[in-house]
N, C-alpha and C positions, 0 to 999 in steps of 0.2 A: 542588601545584596539581591534578595529576590526580583525586586523591580528592575534592578540593573541587568540581572540576568535575562529577563523577559526581554528588556528592550535589545539587548544584544542577539538573542534567539530570533526575534522579529525582524532584525536588520539582516541577519544572514539569510534567513527565508525569503525575505522580499529581493535582495541582490541576487539569490539565485534564479527568482522568478523574472528578474528583469533581465538578465542575461540571456535566460531562455526565451523571452519573448523577443529581444532583439534578432536571436539567431532564426526564430520561427519567421519574422516578419521579413528578413533578409532572404529567406528559402521560399517566402510564399509567393505565389503567382499573382503579379499585380492585376491582370485583367479578371482572373477567377471563372472565365468561361472557356478558354482554350482548352482543347483535348490534347493529351499526350500524343507524341508523334509515334505511330506503330513501330513496334521493335522490328529490326532484320530489315529494314529498307536500305537500298542501294542506288545512288544516282549518280550517273557521270555526265560530265557536261564540259563544254569548252567555251572560254570567254570571248571567242571569234571562231565564226565559222566560214567566214571568208577572209583571207588574208592575201598579202602581197607575199612573193617570193622572199624569204629571208626575214619576215616579220615573225616576231615572238607570239606565241600562243600559251596560254595557261590552261592546262587540263586538271580538271578537279574531280575527285571522287568523294562523295558524301555518304557516310555510313552511318546508320542510326540503329542501335541495339541496346540489349540490356545493360545495365551498369557494370556488372562484375564480368561480362563477357570479354575474351580476349578477341582483339580486332586486327587482322593483318592484311595489307592491301599490296598487291604485286603488279607492276604494270611496266610496259616497254612502249615507248612513244615512237618507236621505228616507224617509218623512215625519218621523224623528227630527231634532231641533235638536241638532248637535254641541256638545258641551261642551270648549272648549279645543282644544289642539293634539293629534293623534294621539301615543303614545309607541311608539317603535320602539326594540328590542333586538334585538341580534344575538350569537349565541353560536357558537363554532367549536370543534369537536372533531375531532383528526383531519383527514380530508379531507370532512368535512361541517359545513354551517353550518345554523344554525336561526334563522330572522328571525321576530319577533313583532311584529305590529302591532295596536294595542290603542287604541282610540276610545271615549270616553264620550259618550252621548246621552241626550236624554229626548224625550219625545213630549208638547208641549203645543199641538198642534194638533187641530182638530175632526174631523181625518180619522182620528185614533186613538179615537174614540169611537163606540160602537155605540148604537142605541135601546134594545136590551135585551142583556145578558149582555156578556160580554167581546168586545172587537175584535181581530179576528185581522189582524195586521200583516205583510205579507211585504215584507221588505227586498230591495232590489235586489242581485243577487249581486256579490261583490267581483270584480275583475279582479286576476289575478296572472300576471307575467311573469318566467320563471325562465331565465335564459340565452338569450333570445331566443324561448322557447316560452311561448305564452299559454294559460290556462286560466281557469277560474272556479271560485267557492268559494260554495255557496249557504248562507244562513243559516238557522236553524232558525225557525219561525214563532213571532212575539212575541205573546203574548196581553195585551192592555192593559184593565184593569178600571177601572170607575169608582171614584172614591175614596169617594165618599158613596152609597150604595144608598138605595133608598125606605125600605127597612126601619129603616136607621140614621137617617136623617132624621126619621123619625116618633117616634123615642125622646125622652124628656125629657133624657136625659143621653147624648148619642151616644157612643160609643167612639172613642178616639184612638189612631191608629198613627204609627208613625215609622219611617224607613229605620235599622235597625240594622247593616246591612252596612259592615264596614270599607273605609275607601278603599283604592285599588290602592297596592301598594309602589311607592316610587320610590327612586332610588337618586342620590346626587350624585356618586359615582364608579361608573363602569360595572363591574360584577363581573369581567366577562371581562379588562379593562385592569388591574384591580387584582390579579388572579390572576396575569397576566404579570408585572407588576411584581415581586410577591412571588417569582416564580420566579427572576428575574434577581437579586435581592438574595441569595436563597438560594444561587445559584451562585457570587456573587462571594465571599459569607461562607465557602463550603466551600472555593474555591481559596485565599482569603487565609489559611485556617486550615494548609492544607498547606504554603502558601510558608513561614509562620510557622515551622512545624515544620523545614523545610528549613534556614533561617536559624539556628535554634537547634542543630541538629546540625552545621551548618558551623563555629558557634561553639566547639562542644565539641570537636569535631576539631582545630581550630586550636590551641586551648589544651593539648591534648594531644601535639600535635606540637612545640609550641615548648618548650625545654629551661628549666629555671628557672635564672636567673642564679647563677653562683658568687660564694661570698663572697671576701674577701681571702686569708683562710687557705688555702681550697680552690684558688685560683689559685695561691698560693706553693707548695704542695704539688705542684701539677700541672707547676710549672716545676722543682722540685727533682727529680722523676722525669725530667723530659726532659733535665735537665743531667748525669745519670749517663752519659750517652753522649756528652758534650761535653766540651772541654778542662778542666783544673783551674781556670782562671779563671773560667769560666761556673758551675763547681760551688761556688765560694767566694761568688759573687755571689747564686747562689739560696740557699745557707745563711744568709749575712747578712740578704736578705729575709726568710727563714724566723724568723731570731732576731728581728726588729724586731716582727713580728707575733705571736710568741709571750710577748713581754715583758709585757704585761697579762693574760695568760691563764694561763701555766705558766713562773714564773722559772726553773725549774731547766732546763726543757727549751731556754729561751730561750738559757740562758748555756752549754749543752752545745752548741747550733747555732753559737753565736758562737765558742767556743772552736776546734770544728771548721773553721770559715770560715777563720781566721787562725792555724791551726796551722803550726808551721814545716815540717812535711811537709803536701803536698798531699792534701786529702781524696779517699780512694778511693771508687769507686761504691758498694761494698760497705757502707762507713760511712755514705755518704748514704743508701742503700737503709734501713739499719737503724733511722736517726733518723726519715727519713719514716714507717716503719711504727709506730714507736714514738709520734710524735704523731697518727697517725690513731688509735690505741688509746686514748690517753690524753686527747686533747682533743677530737676530733670526737665 
C-alpha cells in the first residue's frame, strides 16, 4: 500500500498544481509588456459631439481605481432627456478595477435649438467618488443642429437622413463573471484529468502486483516439491493428487505417478523430483 499511497499523493499534488497553473494562465497578461492603468483616472466622453435635434447620444464615464475602492458616479444629462436606465459595467484585472457608466439621452427641448447655426450645449459635469475622494468629469461640448435647414425645406424633394449608428452592446451575462466561471471550470477539469490519471496508474500497479491464480496442476506440482522434504506418507499423497490431475492430460505420466505413489518401497525425494521435472517439461 506504500506505493499506492505515494501514487495518490503525487496525483493530488499534481492536480492542485494543474488547477493553479490554469488560474494563473487565465489571469496572466498575454502581452507581458503593457503597464497597469494609473489608479484614480476619470474620463468622460460622448459617442457623438455633433448631432441633429432629437438624435440619441451616449454619455460615458470611465473610472479606473484600486480594486477594493468603492466607486460612485452621479450625473445629470440636462437639458438632455435620459433614455432608459444607465448601464454600469465593472471589470477587474489584478489590483485595478475599471468602472464604466453609460447613459443614453436625447435633446427634445427648445433649449437645444439656436436661432441660427448649431446650438452649443454644455452638460453639467459628472461627480465621481472613488474611495471617499470626490472629483468631477467634464463633458465635451455637444453641438445640436436643426434637423431641417431652410435650404432643405425650400427643395421640392427634401433629403431624408436616418441614424445608422449601431445600438450599444449589451450582455445577458457579465463578461467578467463568465470569464471567472470558465476559469473555475478549466481548473476543475485539469484537476479531474490528473486525478483520473492517478487512479489509472493505481489500478495498473495493483494488477501488476497481484499474482495470477495457480491452476490445479500448478498447485499439485508445488505440493509435490514441498513434499520432497516431508515424510513418505506426504510424498505418496502428493503423487496421488498429481496422478489424478494428469489422467486427462497425459495418461502415461499419470500411470507413472500412480505406480510411484503406491509402490512397495516408499518414493524417494529424488524420484519425486525427477517426476515433477518431467511433468513440467512435457505437460506445462
